[in-house]
A tleap script that builds the chain and sets N, CA, C and O, in Angstrom:
source leaprc.protein.ff14SB
mol = sequence {
  NARG ALA LEU PRO PHE ILE PHE LEU LEU ASP
  LEU GLU THR THR GLY PHE SER ASN LYS THR
  CYS LYS ILE ILE GLU ILE SER CYS ILE ARG
  CYS ARG ILE GLU GLU SER CYS LEU ILE PRO
  GLU ALA GLU TYR THR THR ILE VAL GLN PRO
  ARG ASP VAL ALA LEU VAL THR GLY THR VAL
  THR GLY SER VAL HIE LYS ILE THR SER GLY
  MET LEU ARG ALA ALA PRO LEU PHE GLU ALA
  VAL ALA PRO ARG PHE LEU ARG VAL ILE LEU
  SER CYS ARG THR ASP ASP ASN ASP LYS ILE
  LEU LEU CCYS
}
set mol.1.N position { 4.683 -25.464 -10.674 }
set mol.1.CA position { 5.881 -24.665 -9.622 }
set mol.1.C position { 4.661 -23.720 -8.648 }
set mol.1.O position { 3.895 -22.844 -9.048 }
set mol.2.N position { 4.804 -24.183 -7.500 }
set mol.2.CA position { 3.463 -23.542 -6.746 }
set mol.2.C position { 4.340 -22.048 -6.260 }
set mol.2.O position { 5.532 -21.831 -6.043 }
set mol.3.N position { 3.212 -21.256 -6.221 }
set mol.3.CA position { 3.864 -19.666 -5.722 }
set mol.3.C position { 4.257 -20.229 -4.220 }
set mol.3.O position { 3.657 -21.036 -3.510 }
set mol.4.N position { 5.387 -19.564 -4.016 }
set mol.4.CA position { 6.004 -19.758 -2.411 }
set mol.4.C position { 5.607 -18.463 -1.484 }
set mol.4.O position { 5.845 -18.243 -0.296 }
set mol.5.N position { 4.970 -17.755 -2.391 }
set mol.5.CA position { 4.736 -16.191 -1.591 }
set mol.5.C position { 3.255 -15.673 -2.224 }
set mol.5.O position { 2.793 -16.088 -3.287 }
set mol.6.N position { 2.647 -14.734 -1.391 }
set mol.6.CA position { 1.610 -13.968 -2.421 }
set mol.6.C position { 1.830 -12.553 -1.305 }
set mol.6.O position { 2.406 -12.515 -0.218 }
set mol.7.N position { 1.190 -11.571 -1.999 }
set mol.7.CA position { 1.586 -10.007 -1.730 }
set mol.7.C position { 0.185 -9.669 -1.357 }
set mol.7.O position { -0.503 -9.499 -2.364 }
set mol.8.N position { -0.284 -9.559 -0.548 }
set mol.8.CA position { -1.694 -8.291 -0.079 }
set mol.8.C position { -1.344 -6.870 -0.140 }
set mol.8.O position { -0.663 -6.332 0.733 }
set mol.9.N position { -1.837 -6.213 -1.242 }
set mol.9.CA position { -2.180 -5.153 -1.128 }
set mol.9.C position { -3.545 -4.220 -0.479 }
set mol.9.O position { -4.644 -4.754 -0.329 }
set mol.10.N position { -3.280 -2.722 -0.117 }
set mol.10.CA position { -4.480 -2.723 0.435 }
set mol.10.C position { -3.929 -0.859 0.146 }
set mol.10.O position { -2.887 -0.327 0.527 }
set mol.11.N position { -5.012 -0.288 -0.596 }
set mol.11.CA position { -5.201 1.351 -0.717 }
set mol.11.C position { -6.077 1.927 0.069 }
set mol.11.O position { -7.215 1.459 0.069 }
set mol.12.N position { -5.786 3.013 0.877 }
set mol.12.CA position { -7.122 3.827 1.111 }
set mol.12.C position { -6.838 4.883 -0.111 }
set mol.12.O position { -5.746 4.858 -0.679 }
set mol.13.N position { -7.906 5.856 -0.513 }
set mol.13.CA position { -8.184 6.854 -1.162 }
set mol.13.C position { -8.945 7.607 -0.525 }
set mol.13.O position { -9.532 7.094 0.428 }
set mol.14.N position { -9.225 9.240 -0.864 }
set mol.14.CA position { -9.912 10.216 -1.068 }
set mol.14.C position { -11.156 9.884 -1.238 }
set mol.14.O position { -11.986 10.600 -0.678 }
set mol.15.N position { -11.634 8.725 -2.043 }
set mol.15.CA position { -12.959 8.611 -2.840 }
set mol.15.C position { -12.939 7.749 -3.608 }
set mol.15.O position { -12.183 6.841 -3.263 }
set mol.16.N position { -13.434 7.600 -4.526 }
set mol.16.CA position { -14.180 6.441 -5.769 }
set mol.16.C position { -13.194 7.148 -7.001 }
set mol.16.O position { -12.484 6.437 -7.713 }
set mol.17.N position { -13.223 7.907 -7.077 }
set mol.17.CA position { -12.966 8.155 -8.739 }
set mol.17.C position { -11.150 8.233 -8.804 }
set mol.17.O position { -10.378 8.783 -8.019 }
set mol.18.N position { -10.827 7.348 -10.228 }
set mol.18.CA position { -9.853 7.548 -10.314 }
set mol.18.C position { -8.934 8.883 -11.014 }
set mol.18.O position { -7.728 8.879 -11.262 }
set mol.19.N position { -9.806 9.870 -11.210 }
set mol.19.CA position { -9.264 10.360 -12.020 }
set mol.19.C position { -9.203 12.141 -11.054 }
set mol.19.O position { -8.431 13.078 -11.260 }
set mol.20.N position { -10.083 12.053 -10.255 }
set mol.20.CA position { -9.960 13.062 -9.220 }
set mol.20.C position { -9.685 12.564 -7.669 }
set mol.20.O position { -9.473 13.520 -6.922 }
set mol.21.N position { -9.646 11.375 -7.075 }
set mol.21.CA position { -8.975 10.968 -6.172 }
set mol.21.C position { -7.884 10.708 -5.510 }
set mol.21.O position { -7.110 9.989 -6.142 }
set mol.22.N position { -7.577 10.984 -4.605 }
set mol.22.CA position { -5.699 10.232 -4.499 }
set mol.22.C position { -5.091 9.397 -2.885 }
set mol.22.O position { -5.450 9.288 -1.713 }
set mol.23.N position { -4.232 9.060 -3.576 }
set mol.23.CA position { -4.009 7.857 -2.600 }
set mol.23.C position { -3.410 8.203 -0.977 }
set mol.23.O position { -2.310 8.748 -0.888 }
set mol.24.N position { -4.025 7.930 0.018 }
set mol.24.CA position { -3.489 8.592 1.140 }
set mol.24.C position { -2.952 7.239 1.979 }
set mol.24.O position { -2.161 7.471 2.893 }
set mol.25.N position { -3.242 6.161 1.787 }
set mol.25.CA position { -2.485 4.989 2.538 }
set mol.25.C position { -2.225 3.579 1.742 }
set mol.25.O position { -3.037 2.998 1.022 }
set mol.26.N position { -0.814 3.154 2.068 }
set mol.26.CA position { -0.464 1.964 1.302 }
set mol.26.C position { 0.315 1.048 2.419 }
set mol.26.O position { 1.328 1.297 3.074 }
set mol.27.N position { -0.730 -0.365 2.383 }
set mol.27.CA position { -0.272 -1.145 3.160 }
set mol.27.C position { -0.526 -2.256 2.414 }
set mol.27.O position { -1.468 -2.719 1.771 }
set mol.28.N position { 1.117 -2.682 2.819 }
set mol.28.CA position { 1.407 -4.587 2.047 }
set mol.28.C position { 1.683 -5.601 2.857 }
set mol.28.O position { 2.337 -5.358 3.871 }
set mol.29.N position { 1.231 -6.991 2.575 }
set mol.29.CA position { 2.068 -7.871 3.671 }
set mol.29.C position { 2.443 -8.880 2.371 }
set mol.29.O position { 1.807 -9.237 1.379 }
set mol.30.N position { 3.613 -9.121 2.810 }
set mol.30.CA position { 4.079 -10.357 2.038 }
set mol.30.C position { 3.577 -12.205 2.880 }
set mol.30.O position { 3.541 -12.484 4.079 }
set mol.31.N position { 3.344 -12.898 1.955 }
set mol.31.CA position { 2.594 -13.781 2.891 }
set mol.31.C position { 3.350 -15.198 2.022 }
set mol.31.O position { 3.250 -15.241 0.796 }
set mol.32.N position { 4.097 -16.319 2.790 }
set mol.32.CA position { 5.028 -17.008 2.730 }
set mol.32.C position { 3.381 -18.342 2.497 }
set mol.32.O position { 2.707 -18.594 3.495 }
set mol.33.N position { 3.079 -18.882 1.351 }
set mol.33.CA position { 2.231 -20.451 1.157 }
set mol.33.C position { 2.471 -21.794 2.027 }
set mol.33.O position { 3.167 -22.712 1.594 }
set mol.34.N position { 1.990 -21.823 2.983 }
set mol.34.CA position { 2.337 -23.273 3.424 }
set mol.34.C position { 1.564 -23.900 3.841 }
set mol.34.O position { 1.085 -23.511 4.906 }
set mol.35.N position { 1.052 -25.141 3.263 }
set mol.35.CA position { -0.436 -26.004 3.615 }
set mol.35.C position { -1.676 -25.653 3.093 }
set mol.35.O position { -2.515 -26.545 3.215 }
set mol.36.N position { -2.099 -24.521 2.488 }
set mol.36.CA position { -3.186 -23.664 1.987 }
set mol.36.C position { -3.356 -22.767 3.031 }
set mol.36.O position { -4.433 -22.175 3.104 }
set mol.37.N position { -2.059 -22.455 4.260 }
set mol.37.CA position { -2.374 -21.165 4.449 }
set mol.37.C position { -1.399 -19.937 4.632 }
set mol.37.O position { -0.189 -20.157 4.688 }
set mol.38.N position { -1.854 -18.737 4.720 }
set mol.38.CA position { -1.098 -17.477 4.252 }
set mol.38.C position { -0.383 -17.432 6.087 }
set mol.38.O position { -0.861 -17.498 7.219 }
set mol.39.N position { 0.703 -17.313 5.601 }
set mol.39.CA position { 1.561 -16.832 6.684 }
set mol.39.C position { 2.783 -15.327 6.824 }
set mol.39.O position { 3.966 -15.166 6.526 }
set mol.40.N position { 1.814 -14.546 7.373 }
set mol.40.CA position { 2.814 -12.831 7.187 }
set mol.40.C position { 4.012 -13.284 7.674 }
set mol.40.O position { 4.267 -13.881 8.720 }
set mol.41.N position { 4.892 -12.825 6.544 }
set mol.41.CA position { 6.414 -12.924 6.937 }
set mol.41.C position { 7.028 -11.175 7.116 }
set mol.41.O position { 7.783 -10.774 8.002 }
set mol.42.N position { 6.230 -10.090 5.606 }
set mol.42.CA position { 6.700 -9.142 5.836 }
set mol.42.C position { 5.368 -8.151 5.491 }
set mol.42.O position { 4.542 -8.416 4.617 }
set mol.43.N position { 5.327 -6.696 6.548 }
set mol.43.CA position { 4.541 -5.926 6.318 }
set mol.43.C position { 4.840 -4.680 6.471 }
set mol.43.O position { 5.545 -4.376 7.433 }
set mol.44.N position { 4.389 -3.692 5.588 }
set mol.44.CA position { 4.463 -2.224 5.310 }
set mol.44.C position { 3.213 -1.477 5.613 }
set mol.44.O position { 2.316 -1.979 4.936 }
set mol.45.N position { 2.773 -0.515 6.323 }
set mol.45.CA position { 2.018 0.033 6.382 }
set mol.45.C position { 2.672 1.744 6.091 }
set mol.45.O position { 3.857 1.942 6.360 }
set mol.46.N position { 1.970 2.689 5.640 }
set mol.46.CA position { 2.195 3.897 5.476 }
set mol.46.C position { 1.164 5.074 5.287 }
set mol.46.O position { 0.249 4.540 4.660 }
set mol.47.N position { 0.915 6.046 5.441 }
set mol.47.CA position { -0.098 7.149 5.366 }
set mol.47.C position { 1.159 7.381 4.151 }
set mol.47.O position { 2.251 6.815 4.113 }
set mol.48.N position { 0.371 8.829 2.795 }
set mol.48.CA position { 1.236 9.265 1.899 }
set mol.48.C position { 0.514 10.586 1.978 }
set mol.48.O position { -0.588 10.840 2.463 }
set mol.49.N position { 1.010 11.024 1.645 }
set mol.49.CA position { 0.436 12.805 1.674 }
set mol.49.C position { 0.209 12.939 0.330 }
set mol.49.O position { 1.091 12.450 -0.377 }
set mol.50.N position { -0.807 13.511 -0.288 }
set mol.50.CA position { -0.765 13.607 -1.839 }
set mol.50.C position { 0.147 15.022 -2.132 }
set mol.50.O position { 0.761 15.474 -1.166 }
set mol.51.N position { 0.218 15.509 -3.032 }
set mol.51.CA position { 0.976 16.231 -3.742 }
set mol.51.C position { 0.325 18.018 -3.202 }
set mol.51.O position { 0.867 19.096 -2.955 }
set mol.52.N position { -1.070 17.503 -3.224 }
set mol.52.CA position { -1.686 18.925 -2.859 }
set mol.52.C position { -2.624 18.345 -1.931 }
set mol.52.O position { -3.533 17.577 -2.245 }
set mol.53.N position { -2.297 18.840 -0.529 }
set mol.53.CA position { -2.640 18.188 0.678 }
set mol.53.C position { -4.130 19.307 0.608 }
set mol.53.O position { -5.212 18.815 0.927 }
set mol.54.N position { -4.086 20.267 0.329 }
set mol.54.CA position { -5.086 21.669 0.055 }
set mol.54.C position { -6.359 20.766 -0.967 }
set mol.54.O position { -7.562 20.666 -0.726 }
set mol.55.N position { -5.823 20.379 -1.767 }
set mol.55.CA position { -6.899 19.871 -2.533 }
set mol.55.C position { -7.982 18.484 -2.313 }
set mol.55.O position { -9.117 18.263 -2.736 }
set mol.56.N position { -7.203 17.834 -1.596 }
set mol.56.CA position { -8.113 16.513 -0.434 }
set mol.56.C position { -8.127 17.269 0.743 }
set mol.56.O position { -8.077 16.341 1.550 }
set mol.57.N position { -8.154 18.121 1.314 }
set mol.57.CA position { -8.287 18.281 2.647 }
set mol.57.C position { -9.979 18.619 3.205 }
set mol.57.O position { -10.300 18.612 4.393 }
set mol.58.N position { -11.019 18.931 1.936 }
set mol.58.CA position { -12.409 18.752 2.117 }
set mol.58.C position { -13.162 17.437 1.730 }
set mol.58.O position { -14.381 17.269 1.771 }
set mol.59.N position { -12.026 16.367 1.275 }
set mol.59.CA position { -13.001 15.280 0.789 }
set mol.59.C position { -12.391 14.150 2.016 }
set mol.59.O position { -12.886 13.024 2.056 }
set mol.60.N position { -11.330 14.532 2.960 }
set mol.60.CA position { -11.130 13.728 3.754 }
set mol.60.C position { -11.474 13.820 5.082 }
set mol.60.O position { -10.875 14.479 5.933 }
set mol.61.N position { -12.556 13.070 5.254 }
set mol.61.CA position { -13.513 13.224 6.251 }
set mol.61.C position { -13.098 12.291 7.360 }
set mol.61.O position { -13.655 12.445 8.448 }
set mol.62.N position { -12.059 11.203 7.207 }
set mol.62.CA position { -11.926 10.201 8.063 }
set mol.62.C position { -12.788 9.192 9.179 }
set mol.62.O position { -12.598 8.510 10.186 }
set mol.63.N position { -13.946 9.649 8.167 }
set mol.63.CA position { -15.095 8.775 8.881 }
set mol.63.C position { -15.032 7.240 8.125 }
set mol.63.O position { -15.770 6.376 8.597 }
set mol.64.N position { -14.299 6.945 7.145 }
set mol.64.CA position { -14.614 5.680 6.975 }
set mol.64.C position { -12.857 4.778 7.110 }
set mol.64.O position { -12.733 3.600 7.443 }
set mol.65.N position { -11.365 5.991 6.652 }
set mol.65.CA position { -10.465 5.263 7.257 }
set mol.65.C position { -9.632 5.585 8.328 }
set mol.65.O position { -8.460 5.228 8.447 }
set mol.66.N position { -10.306 6.306 9.143 }
set mol.66.CA position { -9.824 7.602 10.121 }
set mol.66.C position { -8.388 8.373 9.380 }
set mol.66.O position { -7.730 8.904 10.275 }
set mol.67.N position { -8.072 8.468 8.698 }
set mol.67.CA position { -6.916 9.256 8.335 }
set mol.67.C position { -7.221 11.258 8.015 }
set mol.67.O position { -7.723 11.718 6.989 }
set mol.68.N position { -6.834 11.914 8.987 }
set mol.68.CA position { -7.014 12.920 9.020 }
set mol.68.C position { -5.992 13.813 8.004 }
set mol.68.O position { -5.082 13.467 7.251 }
set mol.69.N position { -6.762 15.531 8.449 }
set mol.69.CA position { -5.717 16.469 7.000 }
set mol.69.C position { -4.450 16.890 7.745 }
set mol.69.O position { -3.448 17.336 7.188 }
set mol.70.N position { -4.630 16.657 9.377 }
set mol.70.CA position { -3.232 17.178 9.801 }
set mol.70.C position { -2.161 15.757 9.573 }
set mol.70.O position { -0.947 15.774 9.368 }
set mol.71.N position { -2.932 14.758 9.671 }
set mol.71.CA position { -1.893 13.245 9.351 }
set mol.71.C position { -1.268 13.182 7.924 }
set mol.71.O position { -0.236 12.635 7.535 }
set mol.72.N position { -2.378 14.041 7.146 }
set mol.72.CA position { -1.924 13.985 5.801 }
set mol.72.C position { -0.575 14.827 5.772 }
set mol.72.O position { 0.494 14.565 5.219 }
set mol.73.N position { -0.856 15.631 6.336 }
set mol.73.CA position { 0.329 17.112 5.816 }
set mol.73.C position { 1.736 16.994 6.915 }
set mol.73.O position { 2.536 17.910 7.102 }
set mol.74.N position { 1.781 15.812 7.474 }
set mol.74.CA position { 2.803 15.498 8.375 }
set mol.74.C position { 3.427 13.851 7.931 }
set mol.74.O position { 4.133 13.054 8.547 }
set mol.75.N position { 2.829 13.818 6.667 }
set mol.75.CA position { 3.048 12.073 6.445 }
set mol.75.C position { 4.232 12.426 5.289 }
set mol.75.O position { 4.235 13.609 4.952 }
set mol.76.N position { 5.251 11.548 4.627 }
set mol.76.CA position { 6.091 11.445 3.543 }
set mol.76.C position { 5.064 11.426 1.944 }
set mol.76.O position { 3.923 10.965 1.915 }
set mol.77.N position { 5.660 11.925 0.924 }
set mol.77.CA position { 5.244 11.327 -0.349 }
set mol.77.C position { 5.574 10.450 -0.864 }
set mol.77.O position { 6.642 9.979 -0.474 }
set mol.78.N position { 4.965 9.862 -1.829 }
set mol.78.CA position { 4.692 8.708 -2.046 }
set mol.78.C position { 6.264 8.538 -2.836 }
set mol.78.O position { 6.713 7.392 -2.869 }
set mol.79.N position { 6.925 9.426 -3.337 }
set mol.79.CA position { 8.482 8.953 -3.812 }
set mol.79.C position { 9.284 8.531 -2.519 }
set mol.79.O position { 10.037 7.571 -2.678 }
set mol.80.N position { 9.236 9.128 -1.204 }
set mol.80.CA position { 9.557 9.235 -0.241 }
set mol.80.C position { 9.581 7.249 0.215 }
set mol.80.O position { 10.560 6.599 0.583 }
set mol.81.N position { 8.362 6.833 0.034 }
set mol.81.CA position { 7.949 5.286 0.644 }
set mol.81.C position { 8.007 4.335 -0.545 }
set mol.81.O position { 7.465 3.231 -0.578 }
set mol.82.N position { 8.601 4.794 -1.349 }
set mol.82.CA position { 8.150 3.820 -2.849 }
set mol.82.C position { 9.517 3.100 -2.983 }
set mol.82.O position { 9.337 2.050 -3.599 }
set mol.83.N position { 10.946 3.287 -2.602 }
set mol.83.CA position { 11.697 2.137 -2.562 }
set mol.83.C position { 11.357 0.935 -1.396 }
set mol.83.O position { 11.476 -0.269 -1.624 }
set mol.84.N position { 10.746 1.733 0.374 }
set mol.84.CA position { 10.649 0.353 0.494 }
set mol.84.C position { 9.524 -0.345 0.399 }
set mol.84.O position { 9.278 -1.461 0.858 }
set mol.85.N position { 8.906 0.315 -0.172 }
set mol.85.CA position { 7.556 -0.211 -0.559 }
set mol.85.C position { 7.629 -1.153 -1.679 }
set mol.85.O position { 6.836 -2.073 -1.879 }
set mol.86.N position { 9.109 -0.705 -2.717 }
set mol.86.CA position { 9.131 -1.621 -3.910 }
set mol.86.C position { 10.028 -3.320 -3.135 }
set mol.86.O position { 9.968 -4.525 -3.378 }
set mol.87.N position { 10.502 -2.755 -2.513 }
set mol.87.CA position { 11.626 -3.600 -2.224 }
set mol.87.C position { 10.540 -4.797 -1.349 }
set mol.87.O position { 10.722 -5.972 -1.668 }
set mol.88.N position { 9.713 -4.580 -0.543 }
set mol.88.CA position { 8.692 -5.795 0.008 }
set mol.88.C position { 7.794 -6.586 -1.088 }
set mol.88.O position { 7.279 -7.693 -0.924 }
set mol.89.N position { 7.732 -5.861 -2.110 }
set mol.89.CA position { 6.879 -6.564 -3.279 }
set mol.89.C position { 7.970 -7.634 -3.642 }
set mol.89.O position { 7.845 -8.858 -3.591 }
set mol.90.N position { 9.167 -6.836 -4.053 }
set mol.90.CA position { 10.505 -7.521 -4.876 }
set mol.90.C position { 10.776 -8.648 -3.858 }
set mol.90.O position { 11.323 -9.528 -4.523 }
set mol.91.N position { 10.668 -9.069 -2.569 }
set mol.91.CA position { 11.190 -9.828 -1.611 }
set mol.91.C position { 10.605 -11.095 -1.505 }
set mol.91.O position { 10.916 -12.083 -0.840 }
set mol.92.N position { 9.399 -10.797 -2.550 }
set mol.92.CA position { 7.897 -12.340 -3.070 }
set mol.92.C position { 9.190 -13.058 -4.123 }
set mol.92.O position { 9.236 -14.279 -4.272 }
set mol.93.N position { 9.805 -12.489 -4.539 }
set mol.93.CA position { 10.306 -13.525 -5.885 }
set mol.93.C position { 11.601 -13.883 -5.347 }
set mol.93.O position { 12.289 -13.216 -4.575 }
set mol.94.N position { 11.941 -15.441 -6.036 }
set mol.94.CA position { 13.141 -16.304 -5.430 }
set mol.94.C position { 13.968 -16.375 -6.450 }
set mol.94.O position { 14.940 -17.112 -6.283 }
set mol.95.N position { 13.810 -15.459 -8.137 }
set mol.95.CA position { 14.665 -15.330 -8.557 }
set mol.95.C position { 14.211 -14.655 -9.636 }
set mol.95.O position { 13.006 -14.478 -9.454 }
set mol.96.N position { 14.643 -14.063 -10.937 }
set mol.96.CA position { 14.628 -13.448 -11.656 }
set mol.96.C position { 13.409 -13.565 -12.723 }
set mol.96.O position { 12.918 -12.682 -13.427 }
set mol.97.N position { 13.109 -14.815 -12.624 }
set mol.97.CA position { 11.934 -15.476 -13.699 }
set mol.97.C position { 10.470 -15.337 -13.148 }
set mol.97.O position { 9.436 -15.399 -13.813 }
set mol.98.N position { 10.636 -15.063 -11.319 }
set mol.98.CA position { 9.238 -15.348 -11.076 }
set mol.98.C position { 8.626 -14.227 -11.101 }
set mol.98.O position { 9.179 -13.132 -11.207 }
set mol.99.N position { 7.162 -14.475 -10.983 }
set mol.99.CA position { 5.956 -14.230 -11.023 }
set mol.99.C position { 5.783 -13.409 -9.745 }
set mol.99.O position { 6.580 -13.768 -8.877 }
set mol.100.N position { 5.032 -12.482 -9.403 }
set mol.100.CA position { 4.375 -11.685 -8.130 }
set mol.100.C position { 3.360 -11.749 -8.633 }
set mol.100.O position { 3.165 -11.312 -9.767 }
set mol.101.N position { 2.256 -12.437 -7.747 }
set mol.101.CA position { 0.918 -12.488 -7.294 }
set mol.101.C position { 0.339 -11.398 -6.714 }
set mol.101.O position { 0.565 -11.297 -5.509 }
set mol.102.N position { -0.385 -10.497 -7.242 }
set mol.102.CA position { -0.727 -9.372 -6.691 }
set mol.102.C position { -2.393 -9.027 -6.477 }
set mol.102.O position { -3.150 -8.612 -7.354 }
set mol.103.N position { -2.809 -9.381 -4.756 }
set mol.103.CA position { -4.153 -9.651 -4.432 }
set mol.103.C position { -4.510 -8.202 -4.067 }
set mol.103.O position { -5.650 -7.921 -3.698 }
savepdb mol mol.pdb
quit
């Protein structure tokens, strides 16, 4: 059975270490697959405040992702955005047995 949807995910972080760096932006797009083309149907993007903004203030330069420390202080915590993010992911399923292709 062909996949009806594909889910594209992009994360911005404060660096490249999975031990010390934090996620500071989440973007996701649900696309319908139609004749070898991806048709965007739903998207969600948000800046995410790390638990300790002071910890990442020195490393967030904004030179790559244009996210400033001030933007992080005003952003919601991951716990606040997770339910909507999960709804977009699960909307790719057409029934309980569907798998989700995450790219």
